[in-house]
N, CA, C and O atoms as CSV, one atom per row, in Angstrom:
chain,resi,resn,atom,element,x,y,z
A,1,MET,N,N,23.935,38.098,8.222
A,1,MET,CA,C,24.679,37.084,8.935
A,1,MET,C,C,23.702,36.032,9.482
A,1,MET,O,O,22.637,36.379,9.992
A,2,GLY,N,N,24.063,34.768,9.375
A,2,GLY,CA,C,23.173,33.693,9.805
A,2,GLY,C,C,23.109,33.545,11.315
A,2,GLY,O,O,23.994,33.996,12.043
A,3,GLU,N,N,22.053,32.909,11.763
A,3,GLU,CA,C,21.890,32.679,13.194
A,3,GLU,C,C,22.784,31.538,13.650
A,3,GLU,O,O,23.037,30.594,12.902
A,4,LYS,N,N,23.258,31.635,14.884
A,4,LYS,CA,C,24.032,30.541,15.470
A,4,LYS,C,C,23.122,29.777,16.422
A,4,LYS,O,O,22.424,30.379,17.238
A,5,TRP,N,N,23.131,28.469,16.318
A,5,TRP,CA,C,22.302,27.631,17.179
A,5,TRP,C,C,23.201,26.909,18.159
A,5,TRP,O,O,24.190,26.287,17.771
A,6,ASP,N,N,22.852,26.995,19.425
A,6,ASP,CA,C,23.607,26.315,20.462
A,6,ASP,C,C,23.252,24.833,20.451
A,6,ASP,O,O,22.090,24.478,20.648
A,7,ARG,N,N,24.221,23.976,20.226
A,7,ARG,CA,C,23.979,22.536,20.133
A,7,ARG,C,C,24.355,21.808,21.425
A,7,ARG,O,O,24.290,20.580,21.474
A,8,SER,N,N,24.744,22.533,22.462
A,8,SER,CA,C,25.236,21.857,23.661
A,8,SER,C,C,24.147,21.617,24.700
A,8,SER,O,O,24.248,20.676,25.487
A,9,GLY,N,N,23.112,22.445,24.717
A,9,GLY,CA,C,22.107,22.337,25.766
A,9,GLY,C,C,21.036,21.317,25.469
A,9,GLY,O,O,20.712,21.064,24.309
A,10,LYS,N,N,20.481,20.728,26.520
A,10,LYS,CA,C,19.466,19.706,26.344
A,10,LYS,C,C,18.158,20.299,25.810
A,10,LYS,O,O,17.454,19.639,25.046
A,11,ARG,N,N,17.828,21.518,26.195
A,11,ARG,CA,C,16.557,22.110,25.792
A,11,ARG,C,C,16.523,22.528,24.329
A,11,ARG,O,O,15.445,22.619,23.740
A,12,VAL,N,N,17.670,22.780,23.739
A,12,VAL,CA,C,17.700,23.245,22.358
A,12,VAL,C,C,18.103,22.138,21.386
A,12,VAL,O,O,18.305,22.388,20.197
A,13,ARG,N,N,18.218,20.918,21.899
A,13,ARG,CA,C,18.630,19.816,21.025
A,13,ARG,C,C,17.561,19.556,19.974
A,13,ARG,O,O,16.386,19.433,20.321
A,14,PRO,N,N,17.932,19.469,18.698
A,14,PRO,CA,C,16.943,19.267,17.646
A,14,PRO,C,C,16.424,17.833,17.609
A,14,PRO,O,O,17.093,16.913,18.080
A,15,LYS,N,N,15.242,17.647,17.054
A,15,LYS,CA,C,14.660,16.311,16.948
A,15,LYS,C,C,15.212,15.550,15.747
A,15,LYS,O,O,15.030,14.337,15.639
A,16,THR,N,N,15.878,16.254,14.856
A,16,THR,CA,C,16.512,15.607,13.708
A,16,THR,C,C,18.012,15.815,13.796
A,16,THR,O,O,18.494,16.569,14.641
A,17,ALA,N,N,18.738,15.154,12.933
A,17,ALA,CA,C,20.193,15.264,12.951
A,17,ALA,C,C,20.626,16.664,12.521
A,17,ALA,O,O,19.893,17.368,11.826
A,18,VAL,N,N,21.811,17.050,12.940
A,18,VAL,CA,C,22.401,18.316,12.521
A,18,VAL,C,C,22.570,18.283,11.010
A,18,VAL,O,O,22.816,17.220,10.438
A,19,ARG,N,N,22.445,19.415,10.367
A,19,ARG,CA,C,22.374,19.495,8.907
A,19,ARG,C,C,23.442,18.669,8.177
A,19,ARG,O,O,23.105,17.947,7.239
A,20,GLY,N,N,24.691,18.752,8.567
A,20,GLY,CA,C,25.751,18.040,7.871
A,20,GLY,C,C,25.739,16.542,8.095
A,20,GLY,O,O,26.319,15.800,7.302
A,21,LYS,N,N,25.092,16.073,9.158
A,21,LYS,CA,C,25.117,14.654,9.500
A,21,LYS,C,C,23.825,13.941,9.138
A,21,LYS,O,O,23.659,12.764,9.456
A,22,ARG,N,N,22.910,14.634,8.480
A,22,ARG,CA,C,21.585,14.079,8.227
A,22,ARG,C,C,21.628,12.866,7.303
A,22,ARG,O,O,20.727,12.028,7.349
A,23,TYR,N,N,22.652,12.758,6.472
A,23,TYR,CA,C,22.707,11.687,5.478
A,23,TYR,C,C,23.599,10.524,5.903
A,23,TYR,O,O,23.813,9.609,5.108
A,24,LEU,N,N,24.133,10.526,7.139
A,24,LEU,CA,C,25.064,9.488,7.548
A,24,LEU,C,C,24.371,8.395,8.352
A,24,LEU,O,O,23.481,8.660,9.161
A,25,CYS,N,N,24.804,7.154,8.107
A,25,CYS,CA,C,24.287,6.016,8.869
A,25,CYS,C,C,24.782,6.121,10.309
A,25,CYS,O,O,25.931,6.494,10.544
A,26,ALA,N,N,23.925,5.796,11.271
A,26,ALA,CA,C,24.282,5.920,12.683
A,26,ALA,C,C,25.305,4.874,13.113
A,26,ALA,O,O,25.984,5.057,14.124
A,27,THR,N,N,25.425,3.784,12.364
A,27,THR,CA,C,26.352,2.726,12.745
A,27,THR,C,C,27.691,2.838,12.015
A,27,THR,O,O,28.741,2.935,12.650
A,28,CYS,N,N,27.652,2.824,10.694
A,28,CYS,CA,C,28.906,2.789,9.919
A,28,CYS,C,C,29.278,4.144,9.331
A,28,CYS,O,O,30.347,4.274,8.734
A,29,ARG,N,N,28.433,5.151,9.481
A,29,ARG,CA,C,28.666,6.516,8.988
A,29,ARG,C,C,28.726,6.601,7.467
A,29,ARG,O,O,29.260,7.562,6.914
A,30,LYS,N,N,28.178,5.593,6.795
A,30,LYS,CA,C,28.114,5.640,5.340
A,30,LYS,C,C,27.067,6.659,4.905
A,30,LYS,O,O,26.014,6.777,5.531
A,31,ARG,N,N,27.354,7.396,3.832
A,31,ARG,CA,C,26.455,8.452,3.379
A,31,ARG,C,C,25.314,7.860,2.559
A,31,ARG,O,O,25.522,6.940,1.768
A,32,SER,N,N,24.119,8.386,2.750
A,32,SER,CA,C,22.958,7.934,1.999
A,32,SER,C,C,22.998,8.497,0.583
A,32,SER,O,O,23.391,9.649,0.402
A,33,PRO,N,N,22.599,7.712,-0.440
A,33,PRO,CA,C,22.577,8.222,-1.815
A,33,PRO,C,C,21.460,9.231,-2.053
A,33,PRO,O,O,21.552,10.049,-2.969
A,34,THR,N,N,20.409,9.183,-1.242
A,34,THR,CA,C,19.298,10.134,-1.399
A,34,THR,C,C,19.101,10.898,-0.102
A,34,THR,O,O,19.652,10.527,0.934
A,35,ALA,N,N,18.328,11.947,-0.158
A,35,ALA,CA,C,18.057,12.746,1.027
A,35,ALA,C,C,17.282,11.939,2.049
A,35,ALA,O,O,16.372,11.191,1.690
A,36,VAL,N,N,17.632,12.082,3.317
A,36,VAL,CA,C,16.944,11.389,4.403
A,36,VAL,C,C,15.998,12.383,5.061
A,36,VAL,O,O,16.438,13.384,5.626
A,37,THR,N,N,14.699,12.106,4.987
A,37,THR,CA,C,13.714,13.032,5.535
A,37,THR,C,C,13.210,12.597,6.901
A,37,THR,O,O,12.525,13.368,7.574
A,38,THR,N,N,13.532,11.380,7.327
A,38,THR,CA,C,13.081,10.893,8.629
A,38,THR,C,C,13.989,11.439,9.729
A,38,THR,O,O,15.144,11.765,9.456
A,39,PRO,N,N,13.502,11.548,10.957
A,39,PRO,CA,C,14.361,12.016,12.049
A,39,PRO,C,C,15.517,11.054,12.308
A,39,PRO,O,O,15.437,9.869,11.984
A,40,ALA,N,N,16.577,11.571,12.887
A,40,ALA,CA,C,17.726,10.748,13.224
A,40,ALA,C,C,17.341,9.781,14.347
A,40,ALA,O,O,16.452,10.119,15.129
A,41,PRO,N,N,17.946,8.616,14.473
A,41,PRO,CA,C,19.028,8.079,13.676
A,41,PRO,C,C,18.542,7.401,12.397
A,41,PRO,O,O,17.419,6.902,12.336
A,42,TRP,N,N,19.394,7.390,11.384
A,42,TRP,CA,C,19.107,6.723,10.117
A,42,TRP,C,C,20.133,5.622,9.923
A,42,TRP,O,O,21.318,5.812,10.197
A,43,TYR,N,N,19.672,4.460,9.445
A,43,TYR,CA,C,20.570,3.326,9.235
A,43,TYR,C,C,20.556,2.919,7.769
A,43,TYR,O,O,19.499,2.888,7.138
A,44,CYS,N,N,21.718,2.609,7.235
A,44,CYS,CA,C,21.803,2.157,5.840
A,44,CYS,C,C,21.225,0.740,5.746
A,44,CYS,O,O,21.097,0.061,6.765
A,45,PRO,N,N,20.875,0.288,4.542
A,45,PRO,CA,C,20.271,-1.054,4.389
A,45,PRO,C,C,21.155,-2.180,4.929
A,45,PRO,O,O,20.641,-3.161,5.466
A,46,ASN,N,N,22.478,-2.052,4.794
A,46,ASN,CA,C,23.375,-3.104,5.295
A,46,ASN,C,C,23.291,-3.229,6.814
A,46,ASN,O,O,23.226,-4.335,7.349
A,47,CYS,N,N,23.292,-2.107,7.493
A,47,CYS,CA,C,23.216,-2.135,8.960
A,47,CYS,C,C,21.833,-2.569,9.435
A,47,CYS,O,O,21.711,-3.225,10.469
A,48,LEU,N,N,20.791,-2.208,8.688
A,48,LEU,CA,C,19.445,-2.653,9.047
A,48,LEU,C,C,19.331,-4.169,8.956
A,48,LEU,O,O,18.761,-4.811,9.838
A,49,ARG,N,N,19.883,-4.742,7.875
A,49,ARG,CA,C,19.847,-6.201,7.694
A,49,ARG,C,C,20.640,-6.905,8.792
A,49,ARG,O,O,20.208,-7.932,9.317
A,50,ALA,N,N,21.798,-6.351,9.136
A,50,ALA,CA,C,22.634,-6.952,10.176
A,50,ALA,C,C,21.925,-6.904,11.527
A,50,ALA,O,O,22.010,-7.849,12.311
A,51,ASP,N,N,21.223,-5.798,11.798
A,51,ASP,CA,C,20.508,-5.662,13.071
A,51,ASP,C,C,19.347,-6.639,13.152
A,51,ASP,O,O,19.085,-7.204,14.214
A,52,GLU,N,N,18.649,-6.845,12.040
A,52,GLU,CA,C,17.525,-7.784,12.027
A,52,GLU,C,C,18.011,-9.215,12.253
A,52,GLU,O,O,17.361,-9.992,12.952
A,53,SER,N,N,19.157,-9.560,11.659
A,53,SER,CA,C,19.645,-10.932,11.804
A,53,SER,C,C,20.128,-11.195,13.228
A,53,SER,O,O,19.985,-12.313,13.721
A,54,THR,N,N,20.698,-10.190,13.903
A,54,THR,CA,C,21.148,-10.404,15.269
A,54,THR,C,C,19.984,-10.447,16.248
A,54,THR,O,O,20.051,-11.149,17.257
A,55,SER,N,N,18.919,-9.706,15.962
A,55,SER,CA,C,17.768,-9.713,16.877
A,55,SER,C,C,16.922,-10.981,16.693
A,55,SER,O,O,16.169,-11.350,17.595
A,56,ALA,N,N,17.034,-11.647,15.545
A,56,ALA,CA,C,16.253,-12.851,15.287
A,56,ALA,C,C,16.847,-14.066,16.021
A,56,ALA,O,O,16.149,-15.049,16.269
A,57,GLU,N,N,18.126,-13.985,16.360
A,57,GLU,CA,C,18.774,-15.138,17.005
A,57,GLU,C,C,18.358,-15.322,18.431
A,57,GLU,O,O,18.822,-16.249,19.095
């Protein structure tokens, strides 16, 4: 039987996204076509471009 991990406490919070959410964009929740190996949050290229254009103004 697999281990259960408590996701509610601050001390046990993982540094990366929970397994099922690792491939989702933090803004639009679009799924990544490839595996995301960087820690969460991850942003899709569309949201990254939109964020850069708003910060440049």
